py3Dmol code that shows the C-alpha trace and the ligand (Angstrom):
import py3Dmol

protein = """\
ATOM      1  CA  MET A   1      -0.041   0.207  -0.003  1.00  0.00           C
ATOM      2  CA  LEU A   2       1.320   3.652  -0.870  1.00  0.00           C
ATOM      3  CA  PRO A   3       1.868   5.956   1.867  1.00  0.00           C
ATOM      4  CA  VAL A   4      -0.598   8.815   1.933  1.00  0.00           C
ATOM      5  CA  ALA A   5       1.947  11.456   1.048  1.00  0.00           C
ATOM      6  CA  LYS A   6       2.926   9.535  -2.088  1.00  0.00           C
ATOM      7  CA  ILE A   7      -0.741   9.143  -3.161  1.00  0.00           C
ATOM      8  CA  ALA A   8      -1.352  12.891  -2.679  1.00  0.00           C
ATOM      9  CA  ARG A   9       1.733  13.472  -5.009  1.00  0.00           C
ATOM     10  CA  LYS A  10       0.585  11.297  -7.726  1.00  0.00           C
ATOM     11  CA  LEU A  11      -2.832  12.675  -7.527  1.00  0.00           C
ATOM     12  CA  ALA A  12      -1.345  16.329  -7.711  1.00  0.00           C
ATOM     13  CA  ALA A  13       0.503  15.193 -10.500  1.00  0.00           C
ATOM     14  CA  VAL A  14      -2.405  13.913 -12.431  1.00  0.00           C
ATOM     15  CA  ALA A  15      -4.529  17.001 -11.754  1.00  0.00           C
ATOM     16  CA  GLY A  16      -1.466  19.108 -12.844  1.00  0.00           C
ATOM     17  CA  ALA A  17      -1.149  17.030 -15.935  1.00  0.00           C
ATOM     18  CA  ILE A  18      -5.160  17.266 -16.787  1.00  0.00           C
ATOM     19  CA  GLU A  19      -5.007  21.122 -16.223  1.00  0.00           C
ATOM     20  CA  LYS A  20      -2.053  21.546 -18.657  1.00  0.00           C
ATOM     21  CA  MET A  21      -4.063  19.364 -21.223  1.00  0.00           C
ATOM     22  CA  ASN A  22      -7.113  21.446 -20.911  1.00  0.00           C
ATOM     23  CA  ALA A  23      -4.988  24.555 -21.264  1.00  0.00           C
ATOM     24  CA  ASN A  24      -4.111  23.437 -24.759  1.00  0.00           C
ATOM     25  CA  ILE A  25      -7.366  22.568 -26.012  1.00  0.00           C
ATOM     26  CA  ALA A  26      -8.961  25.474 -27.374  1.00  0.00           C
ATOM     27  CA  PRO A  27     -12.731  25.814 -26.486  1.00  0.00           C
ATOM     28  CA  GLY A  28     -15.242  25.848 -29.614  1.00  0.00           C
ATOM     29  CA  ASN A  29     -16.532  23.220 -31.889  1.00  0.00           C
ATOM     30  CA  PHE A  30     -13.800  21.181 -33.504  1.00  0.00           C
ATOM     31  CA  TYR A  31     -16.033  18.251 -34.551  1.00  0.00           C
ATOM     32  CA  PRO A  32     -13.027  15.794 -34.162  1.00  0.00           C
ATOM     33  CA  SER A  33     -14.351  13.037 -36.110  1.00  0.00           C
ATOM     34  CA  ALA A  34     -15.860  15.217 -39.178  1.00  0.00           C
ATOM     35  CA  GLY A  35     -14.558  14.530 -42.503  1.00  0.00           C
ATOM     36  CA  ILE A  36     -12.716  11.412 -41.956  1.00  0.00           C
ATOM     37  CA  ASP A  37     -14.314   9.737 -45.030  1.00  0.00           C
ATOM     38  CA  ALA A  38     -15.075  13.045 -46.762  1.00  0.00           C
ATOM     39  CA  GLN A  39     -13.857  14.085 -50.106  1.00  0.00           C
ATOM     40  CA  PRO A  40     -10.509  15.959 -50.119  1.00  0.00           C
ATOM     41  CA  GLU A  41     -12.152  19.180 -50.892  1.00  0.00           C
ATOM     42  CA  VAL A  42     -14.457  18.964 -47.789  1.00  0.00           C
ATOM     43  CA  GLN A  43     -11.652  17.760 -45.550  1.00  0.00           C
ATOM     44  CA  VAL A  44      -9.644  20.968 -46.595  1.00  0.00           C
ATOM     45  CA  ALA A  45     -12.815  23.101 -45.636  1.00  0.00           C
ATOM     46  CA  ILE A  46     -13.270  21.444 -42.390  1.00  0.00           C
ATOM     47  CA  GLU A  47      -9.408  22.179 -41.664  1.00  0.00           C
ATOM     48  CA  ARG A  48     -10.123  25.807 -42.615  1.00  0.00           C
ATOM     49  CA  PHE A  49     -13.205  25.863 -40.218  1.00  0.00           C
ATOM     50  CA  ARG A  50     -10.992  24.480 -37.276  1.00  0.00           C
ATOM     51  CA  ARG A  51      -8.470  27.415 -37.936  1.00  0.00           C
ATOM     52  CA  LEU A  52     -11.145  29.786 -37.468  1.00  0.00           C
ATOM     53  CA  SER A  53     -10.843  31.763 -34.184  1.00  0.00           C
ATOM     54  CA  ASN A  54     -12.722  30.303 -30.953  1.00  0.00           C
ATOM     55  CA  GLU A  55     -15.321  33.005 -31.201  1.00  0.00           C
ATOM     56  CA  ASP A  56     -16.266  32.058 -35.005  1.00  0.00           C
ATOM     57  CA  ARG A  57     -16.123  28.606 -34.620  1.00  0.00           C
ATOM     58  CA  ALA A  58     -18.390  28.810 -31.445  1.00  0.00           C
ATOM     59  CA  ALA A  59     -20.852  31.018 -33.602  1.00  0.00           C
ATOM     60  CA  LEU A  60     -20.958  28.575 -36.608  1.00  0.00           C
ATOM     61  CA  PRO A  61     -22.332  25.159 -36.893  1.00  0.00           C
ATOM     62  CA  LEU A  62     -19.781  23.171 -38.964  1.00  0.00           C
ATOM     63  CA  LEU A  63     -22.773  22.302 -41.367  1.00  0.00           C
ATOM     64  CA  TYR A  64     -23.471  25.815 -41.744  1.00  0.00           C
ATOM     65  CA  TRP A  65     -19.979  26.575 -42.538  1.00  0.00           C
ATOM     66  CA  LEU A  66     -19.700  23.942 -45.232  1.00  0.00           C
ATOM     67  CA  LEU A  67     -23.020  24.936 -46.842  1.00  0.00           C
ATOM     68  CA  ASN A  68     -22.420  28.545 -47.126  1.00  0.00           C
ATOM     69  CA  ALA A  69     -18.915  30.132 -47.328  1.00  0.00           C
ATOM     70  CA  SER A  70     -16.726  27.223 -47.820  1.00  0.00           C
ATOM     71  CA  THR A  71     -18.326  25.199 -50.776  1.00  0.00           C
ATOM     72  CA  PRO A  72     -19.765  27.918 -53.239  1.00  0.00           C
ATOM     73  CA  GLU A  73     -17.795  25.949 -56.182  1.00  0.00           C
ATOM     74  CA  PHE A  74     -19.854  23.149 -55.670  1.00  0.00           C
ATOM     75  CA  LYS A  75     -23.112  24.973 -55.819  1.00  0.00           C
ATOM     76  CA  MET A  76     -25.143  26.043 -58.983  1.00  0.00           C
ATOM     77  CA  SER A  77     -25.429  29.610 -59.954  1.00  0.00           C
ATOM     78  CA  PRO A  78     -28.665  31.620 -59.193  1.00  0.00           C
ATOM     79  CA  ALA A  79     -29.208  31.883 -63.051  1.00  0.00           C
ATOM     80  CA  ASP A  80     -28.688  28.373 -63.695  1.00  0.00           C
ATOM     81  CA  ALA A  81     -31.258  27.336 -60.866  1.00  0.00           C
ATOM     82  CA  GLU A  82     -33.712  30.036 -62.162  1.00  0.00           C
ATOM     83  CA  TYR A  83     -33.859  31.541 -58.849  1.00  0.00           C
ATOM     84  CA  GLN A  84     -36.370  34.196 -58.443  1.00  0.00           C
ATOM     85  CA  ASP A  85     -37.345  36.724 -55.879  1.00  0.00           C
ATOM     86  CA  GLY A  86     -40.719  35.432 -55.172  1.00  0.00           C
ATOM     87  CA  PRO A  87     -42.516  32.306 -54.594  1.00  0.00           C
ATOM     88  CA  HIS A  88     -43.787  29.533 -57.378  1.00  0.00           C
ATOM     89  CA  GLY A  89     -47.300  28.987 -56.251  1.00  0.00           C
ATOM     90  CA  SER A  90     -46.839  27.434 -52.781  1.00  0.00           C
ATOM     91  CA  GLN A  91     -43.217  26.666 -53.248  1.00  0.00           C
ATOM     92  CA  ALA A  92     -40.591  28.696 -51.866  1.00  0.00           C
ATOM     93  CA  CYS A  93     -37.248  28.662 -50.022  1.00  0.00           C
ATOM     94  CA  GLY A  94     -39.130  28.592 -46.634  1.00  0.00           C
ATOM     95  CA  ASN A  95     -40.653  25.381 -47.143  1.00  0.00           C
ATOM     96  CA  CYS A  96     -37.610  23.553 -49.141  1.00  0.00           C
ATOM     97  CA  ASP A  97     -35.649  20.721 -47.943  1.00  0.00           C
ATOM     98  CA  PHE A  98     -32.355  22.641 -49.069  1.00  0.00           C
ATOM     99  CA  ALA A  99     -33.116  25.654 -47.166  1.00  0.00           C
ATOM    100  CA  PHE A 100     -30.884  26.216 -43.804  1.00  0.00           C
ATOM    101  CA  LYS A 101     -31.306  29.267 -41.307  1.00  0.00           C
ATOM    102  CA  HIS A 102     -28.762  30.285 -39.263  1.00  0.00           C
ATOM    103  CA  VAL A 103     -30.436  30.499 -35.759  1.00  0.00           C
ATOM    104  CA  LYS A 104     -28.681  33.637 -34.426  1.00  0.00           C
ATOM    105  CA  SER A 105     -28.596  35.766 -37.362  1.00  0.00           C
ATOM    106  CA  GLY A 106     -31.723  34.642 -39.151  1.00  0.00           C
ATOM    107  CA  THR A 107     -29.641  34.566 -42.483  1.00  0.00           C
ATOM    108  CA  MET A 108     -30.820  31.658 -44.806  1.00  0.00           C
ATOM    109  CA  ILE A 109     -28.578  29.735 -47.201  1.00  0.00           C
ATOM    110  CA  CYS A 110     -29.164  26.872 -49.562  1.00  0.00           C
ATOM    111  CA  SER A 111     -27.185  23.757 -50.011  1.00  0.00           C
ATOM    112  CA  GLN A 112     -27.760  23.981 -53.704  1.00  0.00           C
ATOM    113  CA  ILE A 113     -27.154  27.354 -54.944  1.00  0.00           C
ATOM    114  CA  SER A 114     -24.497  29.732 -54.093  1.00  0.00           C
ATOM    115  CA  VAL A 115     -26.115  33.050 -52.523  1.00  0.00           C
ATOM    116  CA  PRO A 116     -27.999  33.754 -49.534  1.00  0.00           C
ATOM    117  CA  ILE A 117     -31.463  33.303 -50.009  1.00  0.00           C
ATOM    118  CA  ALA A 118     -34.803  34.609 -48.832  1.00  0.00           C
ATOM    119  CA  ALA A 119     -37.901  32.592 -47.512  1.00  0.00           C
ATOM    120  CA  HIS A 120     -40.299  33.911 -50.179  1.00  0.00           C
ATOM    121  CA  SER A 121     -37.934  33.094 -52.912  1.00  0.00           C
ATOM    122  CA  TRP A 122     -37.672  30.181 -55.110  1.00  0.00           C
ATOM    123  CA  CYS A 123     -35.648  28.198 -57.594  1.00  0.00           C
ATOM    124  CA  ARG A 124     -36.487  25.155 -59.954  1.00  0.00           C
ATOM    125  CA  LEU A 125     -34.577  22.855 -57.689  1.00  0.00           C
ATOM    126  CA  TRP A 126     -37.336  23.232 -54.829  1.00  0.00           C
ATOM    127  CA  SER A 127     -38.020  20.265 -53.006  1.00  0.00           C
ATOM    128  CA  MET A 128     -40.827  19.714 -50.515  1.00  0.00           C
ATOM    129  CA  TYR A 129     -39.306  20.171 -46.817  1.00  0.00           C
ATOM    130  CA  ASN A 130     -39.153  16.785 -44.897  1.00  0.00           C
ATOM    131  CA  GLU A 131     -38.923  16.876 -41.000  1.00  0.00           C
TER     132      GLU A 131
END
"""
ligand_1 = """\
8
SF4
S -33.077 24.843 -53.881
Fe -34.046 26.622 -54.539
S -36.076 26.792 -53.704
Fe -34.834 25.299 -52.289
S -33.847 26.528 -50.820
Fe -32.436 26.486 -52.543
S -33.032 28.504 -53.542
Fe -34.798 28.233 -52.419
"""
view = py3Dmol.view(width=600, height=400)
view.addModel(protein, "pdb")
view.setStyle({"model": 0}, {"cartoon": {"style": "trace"}})
view.addModel(ligand_1, "xyz")
view.setStyle({"model": 1}, {"stick": {}})
view.zoomTo()
view.show()
């Protein structure tokens, strides 16, 4: 059996190591397993996300980052998608499966076309929102 003083020293050493480890881990969303099997371009975009400031990472879900500023080259242009500033009957971005809304800012983006969208707008890629 270890003497109490020796146990206390070992516990203090472990606590110190944990404290040191925590100091080296930046807070925020790192999504450590994200992108492991993704295409190389997406892996690069995820690495760019991880290099954002702690504040920027904390304000942005990774999915929003990937669908917005980091992947426009994979999206269709508004002209090709026949994007229009108004609905098409009952179809609009606000009830489309491809629309995403940033909760804090209220900004809407689309996973299919390369610009911010408006809830009342529409394009030919519209697809019924499924929960
Ligand atoms: S696919 Fe078209 S209709 Fe759907 S959210 Fe994007 S821009 Fe709007």
